C-alpha positions as CSV (number, residue, x, y, z in Angstrom):
1,M,12.4,-4.8,21.9
2,L,12.4,-4.9,25.7
3,R,15.9,-6.3,25.7
4,N,17.1,-3.4,23.5
5,I,15.4,-0.9,25.9
6,A,17.1,-2.5,28.9
7,A,20.5,-2.5,27.2
8,S,20.1,1.2,26.2
9,L,19.1,2.2,29.7
10,A,22.0,0.2,31.3
11,S,24.5,2.2,29.2
12,M,23.1,5.6,30.2
13,R,23.5,7.7,33.3
14,G,21.4,10.5,34.9
15,S,20.0,13.1,32.5
16,G,20.9,11.1,29.4
17,R,18.7,8.3,30.6
18,S,15.8,10.7,31.4
19,A,16.1,12.3,28.0
20,W,16.1,9.0,26.2
21,L,13.0,7.8,28.1
22,Q,11.2,11.1,27.3
23,S,11.9,10.7,23.6
24,F,10.7,7.1,23.7
25,F,7.5,7.5,25.7
26,T,6.4,11.1,25.1
27,P,4.1,11.5,22.1
28,A,4.3,14.4,19.7
29,A,1.3,16.8,19.6
30,V,-1.5,14.3,19.0
31,E,-3.8,15.1,16.1
32,R,-7.5,14.6,17.0
33,F,-10.6,13.6,15.1
34,D,-13.2,13.4,17.8
35,V,-16.5,12.2,16.5
36,P,-19.0,10.2,18.7
37,A,-19.6,6.7,17.3
38,A,-23.3,7.3,16.9
39,Q,-22.6,10.3,14.7
40,Q,-20.1,8.6,12.4
41,Q,-21.4,8.3,8.8
42,S,-20.3,6.0,6.0
43,N,-18.7,9.0,4.1
44,F,-16.8,10.2,7.2
45,L,-13.6,10.5,5.1
46,Q,-15.0,13.4,3.2
47,D,-15.5,15.3,6.5
48,F,-12.1,14.2,7.7
49,F,-10.3,15.5,4.5
50,R,-12.2,18.8,4.8
51,K,-11.0,19.4,8.4
52,H,-7.4,18.2,8.3
53,Q,-4.2,18.7,6.3
54,P,-0.9,16.7,6.0
55,P,1.4,17.6,8.8
56,E,3.7,20.5,8.0
57,A,6.7,18.9,9.7
58,A,6.4,15.8,7.6
59,V,6.0,17.8,4.4
60,A,9.2,19.7,5.2
61,H,11.1,16.6,6.1
62,Y,10.2,14.7,2.9
63,S,10.7,17.8,0.7
64,S,14.3,17.9,1.9
65,I,15.2,14.4,0.7
66,D,15.9,13.8,-3.0
67,W,14.2,10.5,-3.5
68,T,11.1,11.3,-1.4
69,R,10.8,14.8,-3.1
70,K,10.4,13.0,-6.4
71,I,7.4,11.1,-4.9
72,L,5.8,14.3,-3.8
73,D,6.3,15.8,-7.2
74,N,4.4,12.9,-8.9
75,E,1.3,14.4,-10.5
76,M,-0.6,11.1,-10.2
77,Y,-0.8,11.6,-6.5
78,T,-2.0,14.2,-4.0
79,P,-0.9,14.4,-0.3
80,M,-3.5,13.7,2.3
81,P,-3.7,13.5,6.1
82,F,-3.0,9.9,7.3
83,F,-6.2,8.9,9.0
84,P,-4.7,6.2,11.3
85,R,-2.5,9.0,12.8
86,F,-5.6,10.9,14.1
87,F,-6.8,9.9,17.5
88,N,-10.6,9.8,18.3
89,G,-10.6,10.4,22.0
90,L,-14.4,9.6,22.2
91,T,-14.1,6.1,20.8
92,G,-10.4,5.2,21.2
93,E,-10.0,4.6,17.4
94,N,-6.4,5.0,16.1
95,R,-4.8,5.2,19.5
96,F,-1.8,3.1,18.7
97,L,-0.4,5.0,15.7
98,A,-1.6,8.4,16.9
99,T,-0.1,8.2,20.4
100,I,2.0,5.1,21.3
101,V,4.3,5.2,18.3
102,N,4.0,8.9,17.6
103,T,7.4,9.8,19.3
104,D,10.8,10.8,18.2
105,A,12.2,7.4,19.0
106,T,9.6,5.5,17.0
107,I,7.7,7.2,14.1
108,P,8.2,11.0,14.2
109,H,7.1,11.6,10.5
110,V,4.3,10.1,8.4
111,L,3.2,11.6,5.0
112,A,0.6,9.9,2.9
113,L,-0.5,10.4,-0.7
114,R,-3.4,9.0,-2.6
115,L,-4.0,8.2,-6.3
116,K,-6.0,11.1,-7.8
117,D,-7.8,8.8,-10.2
118,L,-9.0,6.1,-7.8
119,Q,-11.3,3.7,-9.6
120,T,-13.2,1.2,-7.5
121,P,-14.1,-2.0,-9.4
122,E,-17.4,-3.8,-9.2
123,P,-17.4,-7.0,-7.0
124,H,-16.5,-10.1,-9.0
125,T,-15.8,-13.7,-8.1
126,P,-13.0,-14.7,-10.4
127,S,-12.7,-18.1,-12.0
128,A,-9.6,-20.3,-11.5
129,S,-8.2,-19.3,-14.9
130,E,-8.7,-15.6,-14.2
131,L,-6.7,-15.9,-11.0
132,E,-3.9,-17.8,-12.8
133,T,-3.7,-15.2,-15.6
134,E,-4.4,-12.1,-13.4
135,T,-7.2,-10.9,-15.8
136,V,-9.5,-9.7,-13.0
137,A,-8.0,-6.2,-12.9
138,G,-4.9,-6.6,-15.1
139,P,-1.4,-7.6,-14.1
140,A,-0.5,-6.1,-10.8
141,S,2.7,-4.6,-12.2
142,D,0.7,-2.6,-14.7
143,R,-1.5,-0.9,-12.0
144,P,-0.4,2.0,-9.9
145,F,-0.4,1.7,-6.1
146,E,-3.3,3.7,-4.7
147,V,-1.9,4.8,-1.4
148,L,1.7,5.8,-0.8
149,C,3.0,6.3,2.8
150,L,6.4,7.8,3.6
151,M,7.5,6.9,7.2
152,R,10.5,7.7,9.3
153,L,11.3,4.5,11.3
154,N,13.5,5.1,14.3
155,P,15.4,2.7,16.6
156,G,12.5,2.5,19.1
157,L,10.9,0.0,16.7
158,A,13.9,-2.4,16.6
159,S,14.0,-6.1,17.4
160,H,17.4,-7.1,16.1
161,A,19.9,-4.3,16.2
162,S,18.9,-1.6,13.7
163,V,16.1,-3.8,12.2
164,V,12.4,-2.9,12.5
165,H,10.4,-5.6,14.3
166,G,8.7,-7.9,11.8
167,G,5.5,-7.8,13.8
168,F,5.5,-4.0,13.6
169,Q,5.9,-4.2,9.8
170,A,2.6,-6.1,9.9
171,V,1.1,-3.1,11.7
172,I,2.3,-0.8,8.9
173,F,0.8,-3.0,6.3
174,D,-2.5,-3.2,8.2
175,E,-2.8,0.5,8.5
176,V,-1.8,1.3,4.9
177,M,-4.2,-1.3,3.4
178,R,-6.9,-0.2,5.8
179,L,-6.7,3.3,4.3
180,V,-6.9,1.9,0.8
181,V,-10.1,0.1,1.7
182,L,-11.5,3.2,3.4
183,L,-10.8,5.3,0.2
184,H,-12.5,2.7,-2.0
185,Y,-15.5,2.3,0.3
186,N,-15.9,6.1,0.4
187,N,-16.2,5.9,-3.4
188,I,-19.1,3.5,-3.4
189,C,-20.9,3.8,-0.1
190,R,-24.4,5.0,0.4
191,L,-25.0,7.6,3.1
192,G,-25.7,5.8,6.4
193,P,-24.0,4.7,9.6
194,K,-20.3,4.0,9.3
195,R,-19.4,0.3,8.8
196,K,-16.2,-1.3,10.2
197,Q,-13.6,-2.6,7.8
198,V,-11.7,-5.5,9.4
199,T,-8.7,-7.7,8.6
200,A,-9.6,-11.3,7.9
201,G,-6.1,-12.5,7.2
202,M,-2.6,-11.4,6.1
203,T,0.4,-13.1,4.6
204,I,3.8,-11.4,4.8
205,S,7.0,-12.2,3.0
206,Y,10.2,-10.7,4.4
207,A,12.8,-10.2,1.7
208,R,15.3,-7.8,3.2
209,P,15.7,-6.1,6.6
210,V,13.8,-2.9,7.2
211,L,16.5,-0.8,8.8
212,C,16.0,1.8,11.5
213,P,16.7,4.6,11.5
214,S,15.6,5.0,7.9
215,D,12.9,6.6,5.7
216,V,10.8,4.0,3.8
217,L,7.9,4.0,1.4
218,A,4.9,1.7,2.2
219,K,2.4,1.4,-0.6
220,G,-0.8,-0.5,-1.1
221,R,-3.5,-1.2,-3.6
222,L,-6.8,-3.1,-4.1
223,V,-6.4,-6.3,-6.2
224,R,-10.1,-7.2,-6.5
225,R,-13.5,-7.3,-4.6
226,E,-15.7,-10.3,-3.9
227,G,-18.9,-9.3,-2.2
228,R,-18.0,-7.6,1.1
229,K,-14.3,-8.9,0.7
230,W,-11.4,-6.7,-0.3
231,F,-8.3,-8.4,-1.6
232,M,-5.2,-6.2,-1.0
233,E,-1.5,-6.1,-1.6
234,A,1.3,-3.9,-0.3
235,E,5.0,-3.4,-0.2
236,I,7.6,-1.6,1.9
237,V,10.5,-0.3,-0.2
238,D,13.7,1.6,0.5
239,S,15.2,4.7,-1.1
240,T,16.4,2.6,-4.1
241,G,13.0,1.1,-4.8
242,A,14.1,-2.4,-3.5
243,V,11.2,-4.4,-2.0
244,L,12.0,-5.1,1.6
245,T,8.8,-6.7,2.7
246,R,5.5,-7.5,0.9
247,A,2.0,-8.5,2.1
248,D,-1.3,-9.8,0.8
249,S,-4.4,-9.3,2.9
250,V,-8.1,-9.9,2.9
251,W,-10.5,-7.3,4.5
252,V,-14.2,-7.6,5.1
253,T,-16.8,-4.9,5.4
254,A,-19.0,-5.5,8.4
255,R,-22.7,-6.1,7.7
256,S,-23.7,-3.3,10.1
């Protein structure tokens, strides 16, 4: 990425260089969700959804594109504010997506949707035969994704020319699957102090380049639960529905 930045700067002069730098490093208006750590409760998402709405600019952008408008019209889902895009200035939570890559040159638009009928399964340790036949929660292909996230990915995220950095694709997966975990945990939690949900591991398969600039759909769902562990899967797809990258991840709810 740094090599691309240097090459771009070298080809620019005067005001053009200044404007490019401003678009790259100046964040859009940062959305805030400032709650002291000591006051954060396990059901904090309910309070978050009451106070915030999906960004109007993102709704307008994705309502103007044929393939994304069809996603917005799907009655199985409802738009929601994308929590990782809201910066908590009191704790530093969500700083990266809310500020560093909230620019015209990186990710100017994010619009998330959640499955209306979100059912959280009971924890279950599957047998070897269950894992082989996918009988724990049914075949993955038969279950809807639980979080959909439309993103505009611009050239500031490139590694190879016009291709989003593979490491940043991992960031996208991590934030989408994190939101899936948070939604499920909100379904089942008892009122008390907020617990951290952390990534224990992730495996990524790169099938096709994720191009930039482009609009993509990242989608994630829960596969199963085992104790405090959450087994997740996610995909990044393009406007045709072709899978560009997919990921499997394990998350863990902290004890306290």
